[in-house]
FIROTI-481601 format. One record per residue (C-alpha): residue number from 1; x, y, z. Coordinates in nm, 3 decimals. Example, Ala and Ser with C-alpha at 12.3 -4.5 7.8 and 13.67 -1.06 7.14 Angstrom:
BEGIN
<r num="1" x="1.230" y="-0.450" z="0.780"/>
<r num="2" x="1.367" y="-0.106" z="0.714"/>
REM end
This chain:
BEGIN
<r num="1" x="13.661" y="15.047" z="2.912"/>
<r num="2" x="13.791" y="14.693" z="2.897"/>
<r num="3" x="13.792" y="14.546" z="2.550"/>
<r num="4" x="13.659" y="14.191" z="2.522"/>
<r num="5" x="13.855" y="13.988" z="2.269"/>
<r num="6" x="13.750" y="13.631" z="2.345"/>
<r num="7" x="13.430" y="13.468" z="2.228"/>
<r num="8" x="13.188" y="13.406" z="2.517"/>
<r num="9" x="13.135" y="13.036" z="2.570"/>
<r num="10" x="12.761" y="13.088" z="2.528"/>
<r num="11" x="12.823" y="13.202" z="2.171"/>
<r num="12" x="13.062" y="12.929" z="2.066"/>
<r num="13" x="12.935" y="12.632" z="1.869"/>
<r num="14" x="13.044" y="12.278" z="1.931"/>
<r num="15" x="13.127" y="12.090" z="1.615"/>
<r num="16" x="13.065" y="11.721" z="1.549"/>
<r num="17" x="13.273" y="11.484" z="1.758"/>
<r num="18" x="13.477" y="11.365" z="1.460"/>
<r num="19" x="13.602" y="11.717" z="1.371"/>
<r num="20" x="13.914" y="11.881" z="1.513"/>
<r num="21" x="14.107" y="12.187" z="1.400"/>
<r num="22" x="14.426" y="12.106" z="1.213"/>
<r num="23" x="14.742" y="12.307" z="1.256"/>
<r num="24" x="14.906" y="12.226" z="0.922"/>
<r num="25" x="14.774" y="12.276" z="0.568"/>
<r num="26" x="14.668" y="11.961" z="0.390"/>
<r num="27" x="14.820" y="11.825" z="0.072"/>
<r num="28" x="14.555" y="11.918" z="-0.189"/>
<r num="29" x="14.593" y="11.573" z="-0.343"/>
<r num="30" x="14.496" y="11.408" z="-0.014"/>
<r num="31" x="14.228" y="11.646" z="0.116"/>
<r num="32" x="13.851" y="11.590" z="0.091"/>
<r num="33" x="13.886" y="11.226" z="-0.014"/>
<r num="34" x="13.535" y="11.108" z="0.073"/>
<r num="35" x="13.597" y="10.774" z="-0.096"/>
<r num="36" x="13.837" y="10.685" z="0.186"/>
<r num="37" x="13.578" y="10.722" z="0.464"/>
<r num="38" x="13.241" y="10.708" z="0.288"/>
<r num="39" x="13.093" y="10.429" z="0.501"/>
<r num="40" x="13.207" y="10.583" z="0.830"/>
<r num="41" x="13.085" y="10.934" z="0.743"/>
<r num="42" x="12.747" y="10.808" z="0.627"/>
<r num="43" x="12.702" y="10.610" z="0.948"/>
<r num="44" x="12.807" y="10.902" z="1.171"/>
<r num="45" x="12.574" y="11.152" z="1.005"/>
<r num="46" x="12.270" y="10.929" z="0.955"/>
<r num="47" x="12.105" y="11.043" z="1.278"/>
<r num="48" x="12.339" y="11.322" z="1.385"/>
<r num="49" x="12.180" y="11.625" z="1.554"/>
<r num="50" x="12.379" y="11.889" z="1.364"/>
<r num="51" x="12.388" y="11.728" z="1.021"/>
<r num="52" x="12.061" y="11.536" z="0.995"/>
<r num="53" x="11.833" y="11.738" z="1.223"/>
<r num="54" x="11.970" y="12.085" z="1.156"/>
<r num="55" x="12.142" y="12.115" z="0.816"/>
<r num="56" x="11.943" y="11.859" z="0.617"/>
<r num="57" x="11.610" y="11.926" z="0.785"/>
<r num="58" x="11.654" y="12.297" z="0.711"/>
<r num="59" x="11.687" y="12.224" z="0.339"/>
<r num="60" x="11.372" y="12.011" z="0.331"/>
<r num="61" x="11.178" y="12.273" z="0.529"/>
<r num="62" x="11.288" y="12.554" z="0.296"/>
<r num="63" x="11.203" y="12.342" z="-0.009"/>
<r num="64" x="10.842" y="12.313" z="0.106"/>
<r num="65" x="10.601" y="12.121" z="-0.119"/>
<r num="66" x="10.816" y="11.939" z="-0.376"/>
<r num="67" x="10.559" y="11.695" z="-0.512"/>
<r num="68" x="10.629" y="11.644" z="-0.881"/>
<r num="69" x="10.924" y="11.883" z="-0.892"/>
<r num="70" x="11.245" y="11.786" z="-1.073"/>
<r num="71" x="11.525" y="11.834" z="-0.819"/>
<r num="72" x="11.902" y="11.809" z="-0.859"/>
<r num="73" x="12.074" y="11.711" z="-0.534"/>
<r num="74" x="12.419" y="11.863" z="-0.586"/>
<r num="75" x="12.667" y="11.687" z="-0.357"/>
<r num="76" x="12.415" y="11.420" z="-0.262"/>
<r num="77" x="12.663" y="11.203" z="-0.070"/>
<r num="78" x="12.506" y="10.875" z="0.039"/>
<r num="79" x="12.161" y="11.005" z="-0.052"/>
<r num="80" x="11.971" y="11.089" z="0.270"/>
<r num="81" x="11.844" y="11.423" z="0.140"/>
<r num="82" x="11.758" y="11.269" z="-0.198"/>
<r num="83" x="11.558" y="11.000" z="-0.018"/>
<r num="84" x="11.371" y="11.255" z="0.193"/>
<r num="85" x="11.280" y="11.464" z="-0.112"/>
<r num="86" x="11.180" y="11.157" z="-0.314"/>
<r num="87" x="10.957" y="11.041" z="-0.028"/>
<r num="88" x="10.779" y="11.376" z="-0.055"/>
<r num="89" x="10.708" y="11.326" z="-0.424"/>
<r num="90" x="11.006" y="11.488" z="-0.596"/>
<r num="91" x="11.180" y="11.343" z="-0.901"/>
<r num="92" x="11.541" y="11.350" z="-0.784"/>
<r num="93" x="11.874" y="11.335" z="-0.965"/>
<r num="94" x="12.186" y="11.307" z="-0.749"/>
<r num="95" x="12.543" y="11.407" z="-0.826"/>
<r num="96" x="12.858" y="11.380" z="-0.619"/>
<r num="97" x="13.233" y="11.386" z="-0.682"/>
<r num="98" x="13.279" y="11.071" z="-0.471"/>
<r num="99" x="13.206" y="10.740" z="-0.639"/>
<r num="100" x="13.219" y="10.575" z="-0.297"/>
<r num="101" x="12.943" y="10.797" z="-0.163"/>
<r num="102" x="12.732" y="10.736" z="-0.474"/>
<r num="103" x="12.766" y="10.361" z="-0.424"/>
<r num="104" x="12.608" y="10.407" z="-0.081"/>
<r num="105" x="12.341" y="10.632" z="-0.233"/>
<r num="106" x="12.252" y="10.362" z="-0.484"/>
<r num="107" x="12.212" y="10.108" z="-0.205"/>
<r num="108" x="11.976" y="10.350" z="-0.030"/>
<r num="109" x="11.781" y="10.468" z="-0.334"/>
<r num="110" x="11.779" y="10.157" z="-0.555"/>
<r num="111" x="11.945" y="10.048" z="-0.877"/>
<r num="112" x="11.718" y="10.270" z="-1.087"/>
<r num="113" x="11.820" y="10.590" z="-0.905"/>
<r num="114" x="11.945" y="10.869" z="-1.131"/>
<r num="115" x="12.297" y="10.918" z="-0.991"/>
<r num="116" x="12.609" y="11.060" z="-1.157"/>
<r num="117" x="12.973" y="11.114" z="-1.058"/>
<r num="118" x="13.016" y="11.489" z="-1.117"/>
<r num="119" x="13.266" y="11.742" z="-0.982"/>
<r num="120" x="13.090" y="12.073" z="-0.919"/>
<r num="121" x="13.395" y="12.253" z="-1.051"/>
<r num="122" x="13.309" y="12.115" z="-1.396"/>
<r num="123" x="13.022" y="12.161" z="-1.640"/>
<r num="124" x="12.703" y="11.983" z="-1.536"/>
<r num="125" x="12.593" y="11.705" z="-1.774"/>
<r num="126" x="12.234" y="11.829" z="-1.802"/>
<r num="127" x="12.034" y="12.035" z="-2.047"/>
<r num="128" x="11.941" y="12.397" z="-1.992"/>
<r num="129" x="11.633" y="12.430" z="-1.769"/>
<r num="130" x="11.633" y="12.062" z="-1.674"/>
<r num="131" x="11.538" y="12.116" z="-1.309"/>
<r num="132" x="11.281" y="12.300" z="-1.100"/>
<r num="133" x="11.510" y="12.313" z="-0.798"/>
<r num="134" x="11.871" y="12.246" z="-0.704"/>
<r num="135" x="11.959" y="12.161" z="-0.345"/>
<r num="136" x="12.317" y="12.188" z="-0.219"/>
<r num="137" x="12.351" y="12.087" z="0.145"/>
<r num="138" x="12.690" y="12.178" z="0.298"/>
<r num="139" x="12.862" y="12.172" z="-0.041"/>
<r num="140" x="12.953" y="12.521" z="-0.163"/>
<r num="141" x="13.209" y="12.579" z="0.112"/>
<r num="142" x="13.435" y="12.321" z="-0.057"/>
<r num="143" x="13.474" y="12.555" z="-0.358"/>
<r num="144" x="13.729" y="12.832" z="-0.386"/>
<r num="145" x="13.535" y="13.010" z="-0.660"/>
<r num="146" x="13.155" y="12.991" z="-0.655"/>
<r num="147" x="13.118" y="13.174" z="-0.987"/>
<r num="148" x="13.147" y="12.892" z="-1.245"/>
<r num="149" x="12.945" y="12.650" z="-1.031"/>
<r num="150" x="12.661" y="12.896" z="-0.972"/>
<r num="151" x="12.655" y="12.981" z="-1.342"/>
<r num="152" x="12.611" y="12.612" z="-1.423"/>
<r num="153" x="12.341" y="12.570" z="-1.159"/>
<r num="154" x="12.167" y="12.876" z="-1.302"/>
<r num="155" x="12.184" y="12.723" z="-1.649"/>
<r num="156" x="12.022" y="12.391" z="-1.555"/>
<r num="157" x="11.740" y="12.560" z="-1.360"/>
<r num="158" x="11.423" y="12.658" z="-1.542"/>
<r num="159" x="11.313" y="13.022" z="-1.520"/>
<r num="160" x="11.160" y="13.065" z="-1.175"/>
<r num="161" x="11.356" y="12.769" z="-1.038"/>
<r num="162" x="11.529" y="12.775" z="-0.701"/>
<r num="163" x="11.868" y="12.696" z="-0.554"/>
<r num="164" x="11.837" y="12.596" z="-0.188"/>
<r num="165" x="12.180" y="12.580" z="-0.024"/>
<r num="166" x="12.344" y="12.555" z="0.316"/>
<r num="167" x="12.703" y="12.632" z="0.417"/>
<r num="168" x="12.907" y="12.662" z="0.733"/>
<r num="169" x="12.818" y="12.991" z="0.901"/>
<r num="170" x="13.093" y="13.248" z="0.828"/>
<r num="171" x="13.074" y="13.401" z="1.176"/>
<r num="172" x="13.125" y="13.064" z="1.342"/>
<r num="173" x="13.431" y="13.003" z="1.127"/>
<r num="174" x="13.567" y="13.352" z="1.195"/>
<r num="175" x="13.520" y="13.341" z="1.572"/>
<r num="176" x="13.634" y="12.983" z="1.624"/>
<r num="177" x="13.972" y="13.012" z="1.450"/>
<r num="178" x="14.287" y="13.083" z="1.651"/>
<r num="179" x="14.449" y="13.303" z="1.540"/>
<r num="180" x="14.141" y="13.470" z="1.400"/>
<r num="181" x="14.149" y="13.520" z="1.024"/>
<r num="182" x="14.050" y="13.827" z="0.825"/>
<r num="183" x="13.671" y="13.796" z="0.808"/>
<r num="184" x="13.655" y="13.990" z="0.481"/>
<r num="185" x="13.904" y="13.766" z="0.298"/>
<r num="186" x="13.820" y="13.448" z="0.109"/>
<r num="187" x="14.065" y="13.198" z="0.252"/>
<r num="188" x="14.099" y="12.824" z="0.301"/>
<r num="189" x="14.142" y="12.628" z="0.623"/>
<r num="190" x="14.193" y="12.264" z="0.706"/>
<r num="191" x="14.028" y="12.042" z="0.966"/>
<r num="192" x="14.099" y="11.682" z="1.058"/>
<r num="193" x="13.810" y="11.437" z="1.052"/>
<r num="194" x="13.872" y="11.119" z="1.250"/>
<r num="195" x="13.687" y="10.794" z="1.191"/>
<r num="196" x="13.783" y="10.459" z="1.343"/>
<r num="197" x="14.110" y="10.605" z="1.471"/>
<r num="198" x="14.220" y="10.731" z="1.128"/>
<r num="199" x="14.250" y="11.100" z="1.042"/>
<r num="200" x="14.147" y="11.255" z="0.712"/>
<r num="201" x="14.233" y="11.614" z="0.611"/>
<r num="202" x="13.942" y="11.829" z="0.494"/>
<r num="203" x="13.992" y="12.168" z="0.330"/>
<r num="204" x="13.717" y="12.430" z="0.319"/>
<r num="205" x="13.684" y="12.784" z="0.185"/>
<r num="206" x="13.542" y="13.056" z="0.405"/>
<r num="207" x="13.413" y="13.389" z="0.272"/>
<r num="208" x="13.215" y="13.678" z="0.421"/>
<r num="209" x="12.839" y="13.698" z="0.389"/>
<r num="210" x="12.851" y="13.978" z="0.134"/>
<r num="211" x="13.076" y="13.767" z="-0.090"/>
<r num="212" x="12.819" y="13.487" z="-0.080"/>
<r num="213" x="12.523" y="13.709" z="-0.166"/>
<r num="214" x="12.733" y="13.886" z="-0.430"/>
<r num="215" x="12.817" y="13.554" z="-0.596"/>
<r num="216" x="12.448" y="13.464" z="-0.615"/>
<r num="217" x="12.346" y="13.795" z="-0.771"/>
<r num="218" x="12.639" y="13.792" z="-1.014"/>
<r num="219" x="12.519" y="13.451" z="-1.134"/>
<r num="220" x="12.176" y="13.598" z="-1.205"/>
<r num="221" x="11.987" y="13.482" z="-0.897"/>
<r num="222" x="11.747" y="13.681" z="-0.681"/>
<r num="223" x="11.790" y="13.639" z="-0.308"/>
<r num="224" x="11.466" y="13.515" z="-0.151"/>
<r num="225" x="11.563" y="13.380" z="0.194"/>
<r num="226" x="11.858" y="13.391" z="0.432"/>
<r num="227" x="11.807" y="13.152" z="0.722"/>
<r num="228" x="12.010" y="13.058" z="1.031"/>
<r num="229" x="11.858" y="12.718" z="1.108"/>
<r num="230" x="11.786" y="12.573" z="1.447"/>
<r num="231" x="11.748" y="12.200" z="1.504"/>
<r num="232" x="11.423" y="12.031" z="1.406"/>
<r num="233" x="11.191" y="12.021" z="1.711"/>
<r num="234" x="11.138" y="11.651" z="1.637"/>
<r num="235" x="11.497" y="11.594" z="1.757"/>
<r num="236" x="11.433" y="11.720" z="2.111"/>
<r num="237" x="11.335" y="11.379" z="2.246"/>
<r num="238" x="11.612" y="11.206" z="2.053"/>
<r num="239" x="11.887" y="11.436" z="2.185"/>
<r num="240" x="11.763" y="11.570" z="2.522"/>
<r num="241" x="12.113" y="11.661" z="2.643"/>
<r num="242" x="12.222" y="11.855" z="2.334"/>
<r num="243" x="11.907" y="11.994" z="2.174"/>
<r num="244" x="11.869" y="12.308" z="2.387"/>
<r num="245" x="12.240" y="12.379" z="2.366"/>
<r num="246" x="12.247" y="12.370" z="1.985"/>
<r num="247" x="11.924" y="12.570" z="1.968"/>
<r num="248" x="12.102" y="12.873" z="2.115"/>
<r num="249" x="12.414" y="12.863" z="1.894"/>
<r num="250" x="12.503" y="12.950" z="1.537"/>
<r num="251" x="12.585" y="12.655" z="1.314"/>
<r num="252" x="12.490" y="12.690" z="0.947"/>
<r num="253" x="12.364" y="12.950" z="0.702"/>
<r num="254" x="12.094" y="12.868" z="0.447"/>
<r num="255" x="11.991" y="13.048" z="0.130"/>
<r num="256" x="11.701" y="13.026" z="-0.110"/>
<r num="257" x="11.783" y="13.206" z="-0.435"/>
<r num="258" x="11.562" y="13.218" z="-0.743"/>
<r num="259" x="11.620" y="13.227" z="-1.116"/>
<r num="260" x="11.405" y="13.518" z="-1.238"/>
<r num="261" x="11.095" y="13.392" z="-1.421"/>
<r num="262" x="11.126" y="13.668" z="-1.680"/>
<r num="263" x="11.444" y="13.517" z="-1.829"/>
<r num="264" x="11.420" y="13.401" z="-2.187"/>
<r num="265" x="11.408" y="13.032" z="-2.258"/>
<r num="266" x="11.180" y="12.736" z="-2.214"/>
<r num="267" x="11.082" y="12.592" z="-1.879"/>
<r num="268" x="11.041" y="12.250" z="-2.036"/>
REM end
């Protein structure tokens, strides 16, 4: 029997137009420098089918009714998800490692917005149990080790609180790489993002699904939902040529994980 080694075109996912696979590793000091292209990235993703109407809309749908809930937007970027949650009644705090992105977020959200420059590799500057929910849209795949970050997120969530997160789908990353990497290994890869004719190296960490779920449970979370989002139906009329195509392909992976309500401590 003939063995099929290539990915059928019907399975493959098309990435955003600004992304191309890089052939050389990036200098860690130069990679992931959002300050250098903050304006361009924010403009490109504002009404993008994959980012706005698939990844971000999936987070808001999974969050459900957030009226009155204290939410930490971890990796808030220029603030579109924060704005959407605030419009639905949430009390939102935003953090991001990029001061340039937070400047754009402040323009969007107003001078009184609760925004902080914070690297998710470091301790979070918030009290235990400060939030009802943490949202992390397309953020965790920048981290080599999820353990310390998830422990900090767990700490700042009240008992019964939720982490709602999305990442690049591990199968998409495995099947789209040439040569194909070891799916079961946690490894980094570099892409080139191009805005206004200038290229910027971006380094991500891929890991198998069981490593993701294992990291959540090790940090003390209970897995509530695993979701492979499809684009928001509201985008069909906006993107008639691409909507059906994206609806049949893998793109992202979403999780809802919960801090057990039986844990000791105050919920504030």
